[in-house]
Structures are given as structure tokens and as C-alpha cells.
C-alpha positions in Angstrom: 3.5 -7.1 8.1 5.7 -4.5 5.7 6.4 -4.9 1.8 4.7 -6.3 -0.6 6.6 -9.2 0.7 6.0 -9.2 3.6 9.4 -9.0 4.7 9.3 -5.9 7.7 7.6 -7.0 10.6 6.7 -3.7 11.8 6.5 -0.4 10.3 10.3 0.6 12.3 11.8 -2.8 10.5 10.9 -1.2 6.7 12.4 2.3 7.8 15.8 1.0 8.0 15.7 -1.4 5.0 15.8 1.3 2.3 19.1 2.8 3.6 21.6 -0.7 2.5 18.5 -1.4 -1.1 21.2 -1.2 -3.6 18.3 -0.2 -5.3 17.3 2.8 -3.7 20.1 4.9 -1.2 22.4 2.2 -1.8 24.1 3.5 1.7 25.2 1.8 5.3 22.9 2.3 8.5 26.7 2.7 10.4 27.6 5.6 8.2 23.7 6.9 7.8 24.4 7.4 12.0 27.3 8.6 11.5 26.5 11.6 8.8 23.2 12.3 10.8 25.8 12.8 14.8 27.6 15.6 12.5 25.3 17.4 12.3 24.1 20.0 15.0 20.3 19.6 15.1 19.9 16.2 15.2 22.0 15.5 17.5 20.3 18.1 19.0 16.5 16.9 18.4 17.9 12.8 19.3 18.9 13.8 22.7 16.4 16.0 23.9 13.3 13.1 22.1 15.3 9.7 23.0 17.6 10.8 25.8 20.7 9.4 24.1 23.1 10.3 20.1 21.9 9.6 16.9 21.8 6.3 16.5 20.4 3.2 14.4 16.7 2.4 16.8 15.7 6.6 17.0 16.2 6.8 14.0 13.5 3.4 12.2 11.5 5.2 16.1 11.9 8.5 14.1 10.5 7.4 10.6 7.9 5.4 12.0 6.6 7.9 14.3 6.7 10.4 11.3 4.3 7.1 9.0 1.3 6.6 11.2 0.5 10.5 11.2 0.4 9.7 7.2 -3.1 8.9 7.0 -6.2 9.2 5.1 -10.0 9.9 6.0 -13.0 12.0 5.6 -13.2 10.4 2.3 -16.6 11.1 -0.1 -17.1 6.9 1.8 -17.2 7.8 5.5 -19.2 10.5 5.2 -21.3 7.9 4.0 -21.1 5.4 6.5 -21.7 7.9 8.4 -25.2 9.5 8.3 -24.2 12.3 5.0 -26.5 10.1 2.1 -25.4 13.0 -0.4 -21.1 13.2 -0.4 -20.9 10.2 -2.7 -23.4 10.0 -6.3 -25.4 7.1 -7.2 -22.0 5.2 -9.1 -20.1 4.8 -6.6 -22.9 4.2 -4.6 -23.3 1.3 -6.9 -20.7 0.6 -6.8 -20.4 0.1 -3.4 -22.3 -2.6 -3.8 -20.9 -4.3 -6.4 -17.3 -4.4 -4.3 -19.9 -5.5 -1.4 -21.2 -8.6 -3.7 -21.0 -9.3 -7.2 -17.7 -7.9 -7.5 -15.8 -9.9 -4.5 -13.7 -7.4 -3.7 -14.2 -7.7 0.1 -12.9 -11.3 0.3 -9.7 -9.2 0.5 -10.0 -5.4 1.4 -12.1 -5.7 4.3 -11.4 -3.6 7.8 -11.3 -0.3 8.3 -8.0 0.3 5.5 -10.0 -1.9 2.6 -6.9 -4.7 2.8 -7.0 -8.6 4.5 -3.1 -8.1 5.3 -2.4 -11.7 3.8 -0.4 -12.4 0.1 -2.3 -13.5 -2.4 -1.8 -14.4 -6.1 -3.3 -12.6 -8.7 -1.9 -14.1 -12.0 -0.1 -10.1 -12.4 1.3 -10.2 -15.2 5.4 -10.0 -14.6 7.3 -6.0 -16.3 10.4 -4.7 -15.8 14.1 -6.7 -15.7 12.8 -10.1 -12.8 12.8 -12.9 -15.3 10.0 -14.2 -12.0 9.3 -12.1 -8.7 8.7 -15.0 -6.6 6.6 -12.0 -4.5 6.3 -14.0 -0.6 7.4 -17.2 -1.3 11.5 -15.8 -1.2 9.8 -15.1 3.0 7.7 -18.3 3.9 9.2 -20.7 1.3 5.6 -22.5 1.3 4.8 -23.3 -2.5 1.3 -21.9 -2.5 3.5 -18.6 -1.6 4.6 -17.9 -5.1 3.8 -15.2 -7.0 1.2 -13.9 -3.9 2.2 -10.6 -2.4 0.3 -9.0 -0.5 -2.8 -6.9 -0.5 -2.8 -3.4 -1.3 -5.6 -0.8 1.2 -8.2 1.3 -1.3 -7.3 4.4 1.1 -7.0 7.1 -1.6 -5.9 4.4 -4.5 -5.7 7.4 -6.9 -3.3 8.5 -4.9 -0.9 6.2 -6.1 -0.7 4.6 -9.6 0.4 2.6 -11.1 -1.9 -0.3 -10.2 -0.3 -3.8 -8.8 3.4 -4.6 -6.9 5.2 -4.3 -10.6 3.0 -1.0 -11.9 1.9 -3.4 -14.1 -2.0 -1.9 -14.8 -1.6 1.5 -15.6 -5.3 3.2 -13.7 -8.6 2.3 -12.1 -9.9 0.5 -15.1 -7.4 -1.0 -16.4 -7.3 -3.1 -13.1 -10.8 -3.8 -12.2 -10.8 -4.7 -15.8 -8.3 -7.2 -14.9 -10.5 -8.2 -12.4 -13.1 -8.2 -14.3 -11.5 -11.6 -16.2 -10.0 -13.0 -13.2 -6.5 -12.0 -13.4 -3.7 -13.6 -15.2 -2.8 -17.1 -15.5 -0.8 -19.0 -13.2 0.1 -22.3 -11.8 -0.9 -20.5 -8.0 -4.2 -18.6 -9.3 -5.3 -17.2 -5.7 -8.8 -19.4 -5.5 -10.4 -16.3 -4.6 -9.7 -15.0 -8.2 -12.8 -15.6 -10.6 -14.0 -13.7 -13.7 -16.4 -11.5 -12.5 -19.2 -10.5 -15.8 -19.2 -7.7 -15.5 -21.1 -4.7 -17.5 -19.4 -1.8 -19.2 -21.6 -0.3 -16.4 -20.6 -1.9 -13.5 -17.1 -1.6 -14.3 -17.3 2.1 -14.2 -19.9 2.2 -11.5 -17.2 0.0 -9.1 -14.2 2.7 -10.2 -16.9 5.5 -9.3 -16.2 4.0 -6.0 -12.4 3.3 -5.5 -12.4 6.8 -7.0 -14.9 7.3 -3.7 -11.9 7.0 -1.4 -9.8 9.8 -2.0 -8.5 11.2 1.4 -8.7 15.1 1.7 -4.9 16.0 1.5 -2.8 15.3 4.2 -2.1 19.0 5.5 2.0 18.5 6.2 4.5 21.8 7.6 8.1 21.5 6.4 10.0 21.6 9.4 12.8 23.6 9.2 16.2 22.3 8.9 18.6 21.5 12.3 21.8 22.9 10.9 
């Protein structure tokens, strides 16, 4: 499920969502397909790949295919677990132990992508123009899902500041401090949220580990734009 509230069931569904969103591209599916269909280069590419003219389905599949190539790999952590004991410094190694233990991060940030792909209410303060963001509740209509948002991956987390669904926390240090306090006040706060009582050194070590999850720069060559 894609987006913070899980409203898209696949990357293909996610790819076409922003087209008609008034705060993103504010377009229509029909208009975008028509515009792409007038570009000879895209006409040729769609016919070669899909065997048909430009379509919304083809557009979604093409965007999703590209998104599946955007992977965070070969981080210091990856090298460490594959046997390179020098890949992470001592602070990051201590942070890994905290991540797995006292800091309780592994309860939600688990698996290869460091996410359980579930929805949790962390009591994140609401910032921005929305008075109350209901999160997953807007999709599920389950009372327990009010204010719950999808657990994000932690891979290359240094590249995705600011943090939380509404960008309420600007730095990793702020995010760790917020979670150390047990999150914020909220009637639907996840039972997994507990004060952690970490020391300043422990919080610094945890941040060091999070930085060790940064993957190698993704090599990308801009293709020649179709005429």
C-alpha cells in the first residue's frame, strides 16, 4: 500500500494519483494521455513496449517500472551484516544494538526495508493548514486508525528530511528525541509507543546507526527526451 494513508494498493495506482490531485499537478488523466499521445517519441516508445498507443495503464506501468529501480543499496549497514566489521564505526554498532533493543525501533521498522508496512499513531504534532489529519482512518473508517500513518522505510533516511507525515520534525536528532519521549499526546496513540529514557550518548549512537543506513548514490542517466 502506497502513500502515508495507504490509499493506493500498488505502485501503478500510486503513479496516477498525483495527476488529478489539485495540490500536485492538477491535471486530468484524459488530458495527460492526450498530450503524451501527440509526442512522436512517446508514441513510438509506447507502441514498442506495450504494442499500443499511449494509455493511462501504460503510463502507470512505465512510471511504476522506473520506481522499482530506485533502490537504496550497499549501505554501511549492508556491508556490516555481510561481514565487513569495519563498515560501521563503534557508535553505529552501539546504535544497532539500541535499535534492536532498548530503543524498540525494530517493533515497527523491521524486514529488508525497515518497515512493517503497517499504520501507527505516534502522536505526531499537526502542522500545516490541515486542522486534523485522520491518516489511515480516511481509508479504513476504523476508529483505531485515526491519526495512524504508514511506517516509512529507514533506508537512506538521511536523504528524506524533514520527518513524519507532515514534516513536523526537521532532523534525525529531533525525531529520535520525539520517539524517546514516547511520542506525543493522542487518544489513539499506538500501544507500542513508550518512553525510552535513553541517555544523550545513546540517542547520538542511534542517530549514528540511522546514518549508516544511507545507500550508495543511485546512478542515473537522463534518457534523450522524445521529440
